[in-house]
C-alpha positions in Angstrom: -7.3 -25.3 24.4 -9.1 -27.9 22.3 -12.8 -27.2 22.0 -14.1 -28.8 18.9 -11.4 -31.1 17.8 -12.3 -33.1 14.6 -10.1 -36.1 15.5 -7.7 -36.8 18.5 -4.4 -35.2 17.7 -5.8 -32.9 15.1 -6.9 -29.3 15.0 -9.6 -27.2 13.4 -8.8 -23.9 11.8 -10.6 -22.1 14.5 -8.7 -23.9 17.2 -5.4 -22.8 15.6 -6.6 -19.2 14.9 -7.5 -19.0 18.7 -4.4 -20.5 19.9 -2.1 -18.3 18.0 -4.2 -15.3 18.1 -4.7 -14.8 14.3 -7.6 -15.0 12.1 -8.8 -18.0 10.2 -8.3 -15.8 7.0 -4.6 -15.6 7.7 -4.4 -19.4 8.1 -6.2 -19.9 4.7 -3.7 -17.4 3.2 -0.8 -19.5 4.4 -2.6 -22.5 3.0 -3.1 -20.7 -0.3 0.7 -20.0 -0.4 1.4 -23.6 0.0 2.8 -23.3 3.5 0.2 -25.4 5.2 -1.6 -28.5 3.8 -4.4 -29.6 6.0 -6.4 -32.7 5.2 -10.1 -32.3 4.4 -13.1 -33.9 6.0 -15.8 -32.8 3.7 -15.7 -29.0 3.8 -13.7 -29.0 7.1 -10.0 -28.4 7.2 -8.1 -30.9 9.5 -4.7 -29.7 10.7 -2.2 -32.2 11.9 0.3 -31.6 14.7 2.9 -31.0 12.0 0.7 -28.3 10.4 0.5 -26.7 13.9 4.3 -26.7 14.2 4.7 -25.2 10.7 2.2 -22.5 11.6 4.1 -21.7 14.8 7.3 -21.5 12.7 5.8 -19.4 10.1 4.6 -16.9 12.8 8.0 -16.9 14.5 9.6 -16.1 11.1 7.2 -13.3 10.5 8.1 -11.8 14.0 11.7 -12.0 13.0 11.0 -10.1 9.8 11.5 -13.0 7.4 9.4 -13.2 4.2 7.1 -16.1 3.6 9.5 -17.5 1.0 12.4 -17.3 3.5 10.4 -19.0 6.1 9.3 -21.6 3.8 12.9 -22.3 2.8 13.9 -22.7 6.4 11.0 -24.8 7.3 11.3 -27.1 4.2 15.0 -27.7 5.1 14.1 -29.6 8.3 16.2 -32.7 8.3 16.7 -34.1 11.9 18.5 -37.2 10.5 21.4 -35.0 9.7 21.2 -32.6 12.6 19.4 -29.8 10.7 22.9 -28.4 9.9 21.9 -26.9 6.6 18.6 -25.6 8.0 20.5 -23.8 10.9 23.2 -22.4 8.6 20.5 -20.9 6.3 18.7 -19.5 9.4 21.8 -17.8 10.5 22.4 -16.4 7.1 18.9 -14.9 7.1 19.4 -13.6 10.7 22.7 -11.8 9.6 20.9 -10.3 6.5 18.1 -9.1 8.5 20.4 -7.6 11.2 22.5 -5.8 8.6 19.2 -4.5 7.0 17.9 -3.2 10.3 21.3 -1.7 11.2 21.2 0.2 7.9 17.6 1.4 8.6 18.7 2.4 12.0 21.5 4.5 10.5 19.0 6.0 8.0 16.6 6.9 10.9 19.5 8.6 12.8 20.4 10.6 9.7 16.8 11.7 9.2 16.5 12.7 12.7 19.6 14.9 12.5 18.1 16.5 9.3 14.9 17.1 11.1 16.7 18.7 14.0 18.5 21.1 11.5 15.4 21.9 9.8 13.6 22.6 13.1 16.4 24.8 14.3 16.4 26.8 11.1 12.5 27.3 11.3 12.8 28.3 14.9 15.6 30.7 14.2 13.5 32.3 11.3 10.5 32.6 13.5 12.6 34.2 16.3 14.3 36.7 13.8 10.7 37.6 12.3 9.3 38.2 15.8 12.2 40.6 16.7 11.7 42.5 13.5 7.9 42.7 13.7 6.8 42.6 17.3 3.1 42.4 17.8 
């Protein structure tokens, strides 16, 4: 979906924003955080295929619930010469941590739902008792 490509094999900020369904402001935010480093041609940002892949990985990490620092750490560990073993091990660590966090949140939600059920039952019982005492 290239429309206004600056150079063959490169991407403009609007092309990436359109492709990934995000705003140009979001891309600039990732750039400000040091996650993306596009080249400059005058005032224009020129993104390489590597920048595009990094953006895709940043957004994937976000969908998985990773912080930007966690995503950066995993992305920066890319080392195909050594099979990306350390990168994959770190990814698995973060997945385990995220899963444990979500399981705790799920337990907390179940507990809260039970407390709401009890509060609702007490309120309904009190209303029912009042209506029997004071029929209108």
